[in-house]
C-alpha positions in Angstrom: 102.2 61.2 112.1 100.6 58.5 109.9 102.5 55.4 108.5 101.6 52.7 106.0 103.4 49.5 106.7 103.6 47.5 103.5 104.7 44.2 102.0 104.4 42.8 98.5 105.0 39.5 96.9 106.2 39.3 93.3 106.7 37.0 90.3 110.5 37.3 90.8 111.4 37.4 87.1 109.6 40.3 85.5 109.1 42.1 88.8 105.3 42.1 88.8 103.3 42.2 92.1 101.2 39.1 93.0 100.0 40.2 96.4 100.0 43.4 98.4 99.2 44.2 102.1 99.1 47.6 103.6 98.4 48.5 107.3 97.8 52.1 108.2 99.2 53.0 111.6 98.9 56.2 113.5 101.8 55.7 115.9 99.7 53.9 118.4 97.3 51.5 116.6 96.3 50.2 113.2 93.5 52.3 111.8 93.0 50.7 108.3 94.1 47.8 106.2 94.2 46.9 102.5 95.2 43.4 101.4 94.7 41.9 98.0 96.0 39.3 95.6 97.1 40.9 92.3 96.9 39.3 88.8 100.4 40.1 87.4 99.2 39.2 83.9 102.3 37.1 83.5 103.3 33.5 84.4 104.5 32.7 87.9 107.6 30.5 88.1 107.5 27.3 90.0 110.2 28.3 92.5 108.1 31.4 93.4 105.0 29.2 94.0 107.1 26.9 96.1 108.2 29.9 98.3 104.9 31.8 98.6 102.2 29.2 97.8 100.8 31.7 95.2 100.2 30.0 91.9 98.7 30.9 88.5 95.3 29.4 89.4 95.0 31.4 92.6 95.5 34.6 90.7 93.5 34.0 87.6 90.4 35.8 89.0 92.4 38.4 91.1 92.2 42.1 90.2 95.1 43.6 88.1 97.1 46.3 89.7 95.3 48.9 87.6 92.1 47.9 89.3 93.4 48.4 92.8 95.7 51.4 92.1 93.2 53.9 93.5 92.9 51.9 96.7 96.7 51.9 97.1 96.9 55.6 96.4 94.1 56.5 98.9 95.4 54.4 101.8 99.0 55.6 101.4 98.2 59.3 100.9 99.7 61.7 103.4 101.5 58.7 105.1 105.1 57.6 105.3 105.8 54.4 103.4 107.3 51.8 105.7 108.7 48.4 104.8 111.4 45.9 105.7 113.9 46.7 103.0 111.8 49.6 101.9 113.4 50.2 98.5 112.3 46.8 97.2 108.6 47.2 98.0 108.6 50.9 97.2 110.2 50.4 93.7 107.9 47.4 93.0 104.8 49.5 93.7 106.2 52.6 91.9 107.0 50.4 88.9 103.4 49.1 88.7 102.1 52.7 88.8 104.5 53.7 86.1 103.2 50.9 83.9 99.7 52.4 84.0 100.9 55.9 83.5 100.6 57.2 87.1 103.1 58.7 89.5 103.7 57.4 93.0 105.9 59.4 95.4 106.0 58.9 99.2 108.5 59.5 102.0 110.1 56.2 103.1 111.4 54.5 106.2 113.2 51.2 106.2 112.7 48.9 109.2 115.9 47.1 108.5 118.0 50.3 108.8 115.9 51.5 111.7 116.4 48.2 113.5 120.2 48.4 113.0 120.2 51.8 114.7 117.6 51.3 117.4 118.0 47.6 118.1 121.8 47.0 117.6 123.6 43.8 118.2 121.5 41.2 116.3 123.3 38.7 114.1 120.8 39.1 111.3 118.3 41.7 110.4 116.3 39.6 107.9 112.6 39.7 108.8 112.4 36.1 109.8 115.5 35.9 112.0 114.9 39.3 113.6 111.3 38.4 114.5 112.5 35.1 115.9 115.1 36.9 118.1 112.5 39.5 119.3 109.8 36.8 119.9 107.5 38.3 117.3 105.0 35.8 115.8 105.5 35.6 112.1 102.5 33.8 110.5 102.3 33.0 106.8 106.0 33.8 106.0 106.4 35.0 102.4 102.8 36.0 102.1 102.2 39.8 102.0 99.7 40.0 105.0 101.8 37.8 107.3 105.0 39.7 106.6 103.3 43.1 106.8 101.6 42.2 110.1 104.9 41.1 111.6 106.5 44.3 110.4 103.8 46.3 112.1 104.7 44.7 115.5 108.4 45.3 114.8 107.6 48.9 113.9 105.6 49.4 117.1 108.7 48.2 119.0 110.9 50.7 117.1 108.6 53.6 117.8 108.7 52.7 121.5 112.5 53.0 121.7 113.8 56.1 123.7 115.7 57.6 120.8 113.1 56.9 118.2 111.9 60.5 117.7 115.5 61.7 116.9 116.3 58.7 114.7 113.0 58.9 112.8 113.6 62.6 112.2 117.1 62.0 111.0 116.1 59.2 108.6 113.3 61.3 107.2 115.6 64.2 106.5 115.8 64.4 102.7 119.6 64.8 102.9 120.2 61.8 105.1 120.0 59.2 102.3 118.9 56.6 104.9 115.9 55.6 102.8 118.1 55.3 99.7 121.0 53.2 101.0 120.8 49.4 100.9 119.2 47.9 104.0 122.3 46.1 105.2 124.8 48.8 104.3 126.0 51.0 107.2 125.8 54.7 106.4 129.3 55.2 107.5 130.6 52.9 104.8 128.9 54.9 102.1 130.0 58.2 103.6 133.6 57.0 103.5 133.6 56.6 99.7 135.7 59.2 97.9 134.6 61.6 95.1 137.6 60.4 93.1 138.3 58.0 90.1 138.8 54.4 90.9 137.0 51.1 91.3 134.5 49.8 93.9 133.5 46.4 95.2 130.0 45.5 96.3 130.2 42.7 98.9 127.4 40.6 100.4 127.0 40.1 104.1 129.5 37.2 104.0 132.2 39.5 102.4 132.0 37.9 99.0 132.5 40.3 96.1 129.2 40.4 94.0 130.0 43.3 91.7 132.9 45.4 90.6 132.5 48.8 88.9 134.7 51.7 87.9 134.0 55.4 88.1 135.3 58.9 87.6 133.6 59.7 90.9 133.2 56.6 93.0 130.7 58.0 95.5 128.4 59.5 92.9 128.5 56.3 90.8 127.8 54.0 93.8 124.8 56.2 94.7 123.4 55.9 91.2 123.1 52.1 91.7 120.8 52.8 94.7 118.5 54.8 92.5 118.4 52.3 89.7 115.1 50.5 89.2 116.4 47.6 87.1 116.0 44.1 88.4 119.8 43.5 88.5 120.3 46.7 90.5 117.5 46.0 92.9 118.7 42.4 93.6 122.3 43.5 93.9 121.5 46.4 96.3 119.4 44.0 98.5 122.4 41.7 98.9 125.0 44.5 99.6 126.4 44.6 103.1 129.7 46.4 102.5 131.5 48.4 99.8 135.3 48.6 99.4 137.1 50.8 96.9 140.5 51.6 95.4 141.4 55.0 94.0 143.2 55.1 90.6 143.9 58.7 89.8 142.5 58.4 86.3 139.7 56.8 84.4 142.1 54.8 82.2 143.8 53.2 85.1 140.4 52.5 86.7 139.3 50.6 83.6 142.4 48.4 83.8 141.9 47.9 87.5 138.2 47.0 86.9 139.1 44.4 84.3 141.7 42.7 86.5 139.3 42.7 89.5 136.4 41.2 87.5 138.7 38.4 86.1 140.0 37.7 89.7 136.6 37.7 91.5 134.2 36.7 88.7 131.3 38.6 90.5 127.8 37.3 89.8 126.5 40.7 88.8 129.3 41.4 86.2 127.9 39.0 83.5 128.3 41.5 80.7 131.8 42.4 81.6 132.8 38.7 81.7 131.7 38.0 78.1 134.3 36.8 75.6 135.4 39.5 73.2 135.5 38.7 69.5 138.8 39.8 68.0 139.9 40.3 64.4 143.5 39.9 63.4 145.4 41.7 60.6 148.0 39.5 58.9 150.0 39.3 55.6 150.7 36.5 53.1 152.1 36.0 49.7 150.0 34.6 46.9 151.1 32.2 44.1 152.1 35.2 41.9 154.4 36.6 44.6 152.1 39.5 45.5 151.9 40.4 49.2 148.4 40.7 50.7 147.1 42.4 53.8 144.0 40.7 55.2 141.9 40.1 58.3 140.4 37.1 59.9 139.0 36.0 63.3 141.7 36.5 65.9 141.6 32.8 67.1 142.5 31.7 63.5 145.7 33.9 63.2 148.8 32.7 65.1 151.0 35.8 64.7 148.9 38.8 63.9 150.3 42.2 62.9 147.5 43.9 64.8 144.3 43.0 66.6 141.0 44.8 66.3 137.7 44.3 68.2 135.3 45.0 65.4 135.2 44.3 61.6 134.5 48.0 61.1 137.7 49.1 62.9 139.8 46.6 61.0 138.3 47.8 57.6 138.9 51.4 58.5 142.5 50.7 59.4 143.1 48.8 56.1 141.6 51.7 54.2 144.0 54.1 55.9 146.9 51.8 55.0 145.8 51.8 51.4 145.7 55.6 51.4 149.0 56.1 53.2 151.0 53.6 51.1 149.2 53.6 47.8 148.1 50.0 48.3 145.5 48.2 46.2 142.1 47.7 47.8 141.8 44.3 46.0 145.0 43.0 47.6 144.0 44.4 51.0 140.8 42.4 50.7 138.6 45.5 50.9 137.1 44.3 47.6 136.5 40.6 46.9 135.9 38.7 43.7 136.9 41.6 41.4 139.5 41.5 38.7 140.5 45.2 39.2 140.0 47.4 42.2 137.3 50.1 42.0 137.0 51.3 45.6 134.6 54.2 46.2 137.1 56.3 48.1 140.6 54.9 47.4 141.6 55.9 43.9 145.4 55.9 44.1 146.2 52.3 43.4 149.2 52.3 41.1 147.9 49.5 39.0 149.1 46.2 40.5 145.7 44.7 39.9 145.9 45.7 36.2 149.5 44.4 35.8 150.6 48.0 35.3 153.0 48.0 38.2 156.0 45.7 38.9 155.3 43.2 41.8 158.6 44.1 43.5 157.7 47.8 43.7 154.3 47.1 45.1 155.6 44.6 47.6 158.1 47.2 48.8 155.3 49.5 49.8 153.4 46.6 51.5 156.6 46.0 53.5 156.8 49.6 54.4 153.2 49.4 55.7 154.0 46.3 57.7 157.0 48.0 59.2 154.8 51.0 60.3 152.4 48.5 61.9 155.2 46.8 63.8 156.5 50.1 65.0 153.3 50.3 67.0 154.6 47.4 69.0 157.3 49.5 70.5 157.8 50.0 74.2 155.3 52.6 75.4 154.9 54.3 78.8 151.6 56.1 79.2 151.5 58.8 81.9 148.3 59.4 83.9 147.2 61.4 86.9 148.2 59.9 90.3 146.0 59.2 93.3 147.1 62.5 94.9 148.7 65.8 93.7 152.3 64.6 94.4 152.0 61.4 92.5 151.7 60.2 88.9 150.5 56.9 87.4 152.0 55.1 84.5 151.0 52.2 82.2 153.7 50.0 80.9 153.6 48.4 77.4 156.6 46.4 76.1 156.8 45.1 72.6 153.1 45.8 72.3 152.2 43.8 75.4 150.6 45.3 78.4 152.6 44.6 81.6 150.6 46.5 84.2 150.4 49.9 85.8 152.1 51.7 88.7 152.3 54.8 90.8 155.3 57.0 91.5 156.0 60.2 93.4 156.7 63.1 91.2 159.9 63.9 93.0 161.4 60.5 92.1 164.1 60.7 89.5 164.1 58.0 86.8 167.3 57.7 84.8 166.0 54.8 82.6 162.6 53.5 81.7 163.5 50.0 83.1 163.7 51.6 86.6 159.9 52.0 86.4 159.6 48.3 86.8 160.4 48.7 90.5 157.1 50.5 90.9 155.1 48.3 88.5 152.0 46.4 89.7 152.1 43.5 87.2 148.9 42.6 85.4 147.9 40.1 82.8 147.5 41.0 79.2 144.2 40.1 77.5 141.8 41.1 74.7 139.8 43.4 76.9 142.9 45.2 78.0 144.1 45.6 74.4 140.7 47.1 73.5 140.9 49.5 76.4 144.4 50.7 75.5 144.2 50.6 71.7 143.0 54.2 71.0 145.2 55.7 73.7 148.3 53.9 72.3 147.5 54.9 68.7 147.0 58.5 69.8 150.3 58.5 71.7 152.2 57.0 68.7 150.7 59.4 66.3 151.9 62.3 68.5 155.5 61.0 68.5 157.2 62.3 65.4 160.6 60.7 66.0 162.0 58.0 68.3 163.1 59.3 71.7 166.8 59.4 72.5 168.2 57.6 75.5 168.4 61.0 77.3 164.8 61.7 76.6 163.8 58.3 77.8 165.7 59.0 81.0 163.7 62.2 81.9 161.8 62.3 85.2 158.4 60.7 84.7 156.7 64.0 85.6 158.6 65.9 82.9 
């Protein structure tokens, strides 16, 4: 069997290769070598130069990857791609081929994962520390040839282990996922993940949470991270040493759990989820003529909003619906500004308040009806969701429009009053993101409720 043992150096930002070294190994000895600097056609950051010694001047006359592509293809053909943290090097090379319109597909072996199996018990499996522990000379650290040459010596040691044939065969099995999993993640940890809704925590080798995600199928979603070629995913996977999870029963509860976990741990790879959400508040006021208006403004500028939205479009659509439902004037709902009379393209049933054709008192009565209908949406709401197993149900508790948290309860448990659910409640903090997550579900629920529930209806078993 033929192997190519490979290492690349990159620009870091931009993920372009600056140096590549390939040793072809037949299981006993090195039979070929290809090493070259590579012009990345992009700027090399100072911190990369400090780490590798490779700078822009060194690469200005180096060949581009396109110019060495045939050499890389030829030396790796019909050979197994081997590297220390193989997914990084493999994805870098595959990405360079993709940029020039070429495919690159090879079977892979990872010397980190092989070392964990065949050489157990070491405190660290980083190339530098492992070579030091095994007394392997590592010359020119963080240069492609130096790292690749040390990996060759490590690979020879792995090949010589008594169980190597069986382990290699297992790792090369297309169903084993050994070449797909992060180098520091035990396969047993991945296999323990459930095919169920919930959230998952990527942790580094020190146990620190670096990413939180939610999924309808935790195992399937986690695996998708390992196949991703984005810089964020590649870096995150390299750091991952463990994955924890919590099942939720439903996607909605998973979304709420995810939001709470992100705000608790502030993982470094959840930057998008940690952004501040812009809100828009609906409020009312009376003008100098005594006419009641409905209007919107940025949420932070409204102290006691009637309702909060998370886009201008949603706020406008809601106001348009209020106008249609209660015969309100688009001008006094601020759907049209700087007009003397309303002339909205779709709302034609204004009764003439803007033309002085309707008494102010009558118009204000309808505005108050609209406000009351909005305030009704701040009632107590219990949303039912699937539980974590067949004999359980989940619930989400909202009181006076405020999210209080979620909980789980056995279906056989009898609830005589909604307040008893608080014994099973897992309290959570209310925030803009949670309101955004729950908004449509609450509106759908309220629209389906044609009349207020009686006390006896509220006391029904949760599973009813």
